[in-house]
Structure formats: C-alpha cells, structure tokens
N, C-alpha and C positions, 0 to 999 in steps of 0.2 A: 241406956245404951245410946251410942252415937251411930247414926246411919247417914251415909252420904251417897250421892249419885255422881257418876263419872262418865256420862255420855253413853248413848245407845242403851243397853240394858245392864250396864255394869254398876253394881251396888256394893258398897262396903258396910260392914257392920262391925263395931267394936263393942264387945260386951262389957258389963260392969267389972268383970274380972280381968279385962285386957285382952281377951281372945279376939284375934283378928280374922274375920270371915270376908271373903270376896265372892260375889256371885257374877257369873258370866264375864270373866275378865278380858274383854276385848279392848286392848290398849294399843298395841302396835298396829298401825294402819287405821286407827280410829281418829278422824280429824277433830273430834270433840273432846277426846280424852285429855285430862290434865295429869295423868299418872305416868310413872316411868316403870316399865316392866322389869328393868334391870335393878331397881332398888326397892320396889314395893315389898313390904313384909306381909306374910299371910300364914295363918295356922291351918285354915280350912278354905278350900275352893269348892264352890257348888256350881255345877254346870247343868243348865236346864235342858239343853238339847245340842245336837251335833253340828249345827251350822257354824261357820268360821267366825261370824261376828258375835258368837257366844262362847265357843271354846277358846277363841282368842289366844292369849298367852298362857293358858293353863299349864302346859308341859314345862315351859321355861321357868315359870314361877315356882311350880312344885319341885322341880329339880334343885333349884337354888335354896328354897326355904324348907324343904321336906314337908310341905303342907299336905294334909289329907284331902284327897279329891272325892267328893260325894256327888254321885250322879246316878243315872239309870245303869243297870247291870252292863249293858253293851258298851257304854262310854267308859264305865269303870274298868271293864276288862281291857278295853283298848289301851288305857293308860297303865294298867297293871302289867301288860306285856312289855311296857317300856321301863319297867322297874320302879314305878311310882306306887306310893301307898294309896289305896282306894277303898271305898265302901260303896258297893252297888246296891241299888234299891229299884223299885218300880212304883208307878202311880198307884196310890191307895195304900202303900206301905209306909210305916213310920218306924223310927228308931231313936232310942234315948242315948245320945252321946254325952260325954262328960261336960260339954258346954251347953247342952240344951236338947230339945226334942225336934227332930226333923221329920216332916211327912211330905212325900211327893204327891202331887195332885195331877189330874188329867190336864192336858192342853191339846188343842186341835191345831196341829202344825206338823211339819216334816222334821227329819233329824238326819240329814246326810252331810258327810264331811269329806273333803278332798284331802287324801293322804298320798303323798308322793305322786301326784297327778292322777290318782285313781279315786273316783267317787265311791264311798262306802256308806251304807246305811247303818246307823248306830241306834237301833231300837226306835222308840217313839219319843216324842217331845213330852215335857212335863213342866209343871209349875212346882213351887215349893212353899210350904208353910214352915216357919221357924218360930218355935215357942221357947223363948230365952228370957231369963230374968223376969218371969211372970208377964212378959209382953209377947204379942204375936205379930209377926211380919209375914205378909203374903207377897211373893214375887211370882207373877203369872207366867213368866217366860214369854215366849211368842205364842199367841193363841187367838182364835176367833172367840166371839161371844158364845157361851153355851149355858143352858139353863141350870146345869148342876153346880154352877157357881153359888147357887143358893145353899147347897149342902156344904160347900167349902166355908162359907160365911158362918155356918152353924157349928163348925168343928171347934173353933175358939172365937171369942170376940176379937176381931182384927183391929190392931192399933194402927198399922200402916200397910197400905196395899200399893204395890208398884205395878202399873198396868200399861201395856203398849198402846199407843194411840196413832202410830204412823200410817195405818191403813195399807192397802195394797197387799202386804204380806200378813197383816195382823188386824186386830180391831182398829177402827178409826175412832175419832173422838166421840161420836154418838153412841157407838156400840160399847165403848169403854165406860161411858157415863151410865149406860144400862147395867153394865157389870157392877158398877158401884152400888146401884140399887139392890142387886142380888147379894153382894158381899157385905154391905153396910159397914165399911171400915170407918174408924174415927178420922183418918186422913188418907187421901188417895193422891198418889204422885204419878204423873205421866212419864213414861220412858219409851225408848225405841222410836224416836222421831228426830228429824232434822240432820241425821248423820249422812244421808244420801238424798239426792233430788227426789227419788220416788216416794220418800217418806217424810217430806217436808210438811210440817204442821205448825199451827199457832196453838200452843198449849192452852191458851185462854178459851179456845173453842171447846175444850174439854172441861176445864175448871168452872166455866160460866154455867155449865149445865148441872152443877152439883149444888148441894146445900151450902149456905154461907159458911166459910171456914173449913169445909171438908176437902176441897181441892187445893193442892199445893204444888205449883210448878217450881221445882228447884233449879237453880243455876248449876252448871257443871262445877263440881267440887264443893257445892254447898251441902251442909249437913243439918240434920234435926236430931233432937234428943227426945227419947221417950222413956 
C-alpha cells in the first residue's frame, strides 16, 4: 500500500487494488496542504471527529466522487441528511468492508462542528484502525495520551501509526512518544503540527525519543509503502 501525509491530520491510503482512501481531508484553508479539493479522487473518506480541520472538504469531495463516508454515527447521519453515502460506527465497533476491516477506537477530544454559523456537537471523537492488505494502520485522530492505547496495540500488530504531536489541543511530542511505547508500531509518523502557531513543533522532538528507525517525520506530500 501507498500511504501519504498532506498536512495537519490528512492522510491518504491507496490499497494494492487501487482503492483510494482519505482520512480527515482538511484541504481548503489548510496552509500546508498540497492537494486540490476540486480534483482529488477518493473512494472512501474517513472522518475521525467533527472539528473543521478534520471534516474539511468531506462534503465537497463526496458529492463529486460519490465516496463512502465512514465516521461515527452522528457525523455519518449529518452527511446522510445531505444525500451522501455513509456508514456510521462508534468507538469499539468494527466492520468488514470490501476493501478491508475498519475499527474505530477511543480518542479523548471534542467533536463540535460549525454548520451555517451554528455550533453542533457530532458525537464523540475517535481514532481508526485500518486492516488492509494484511497490514494495519492506526490513525489516532486528535487525542490525549491514554493508557488503553496498550489495548489498541494488541488488536493487530501496527505497521504505521499516525499520532498528533502539536500539543495544546492534543498530545505533545513527549506524550506521543509515550503512546508509541504503548502501541509499539513498526513506524510512527507525527501529524497535527505546524498548521497554526499554537501547534508549532519540531517533529524531531518526537522522533528523537523513539527507537532508531521507528520515528518517521514525513514531508507534506511524501509517501511510504508498506
């Protein structure tokens, strides 16, 4: 599989069969993004929670591409009411799709979205495990460090973990490094940093705390294959 990072928490996955998956597609308004929301192709959109820097361009992309939106029930219902194809889940639940197995995990964070100038709460935040092509990807979403990450790491051996390091709203580098100890992924990639002044970080402050070769700070648009 080919996996790439596109600023903030936006991650793309292209399976061996060519299925295109995008997680938290914050493109428009993201100063770090290298993507074009008007041309990007996607078969599946996964949204971890309701904040605007994670929902991002979900609706516009799904309308243009007919992508399936996978998220918590509340977010799925929000987009279903707009005529989009959705699949609602909740943390702890998993489902076998035609492209792979998805399991939502807990995340300690909020999930409020501003719609037409009104703030609405869209359930709770989540992380996501993707078990595809015999490989496992963990995207933590926005979260604090929590000890049950040990259980997440035991669900499947994790090949790549995407973890927020921006601090203030989420884990900082030190807590994210502790999360790596709990999860024990083969590779840990920092996300959710340097998009705004409040979350400016040096990713080496995270990767330097990990075992040699375990931490990988991707450049925007850079990809890895697993």
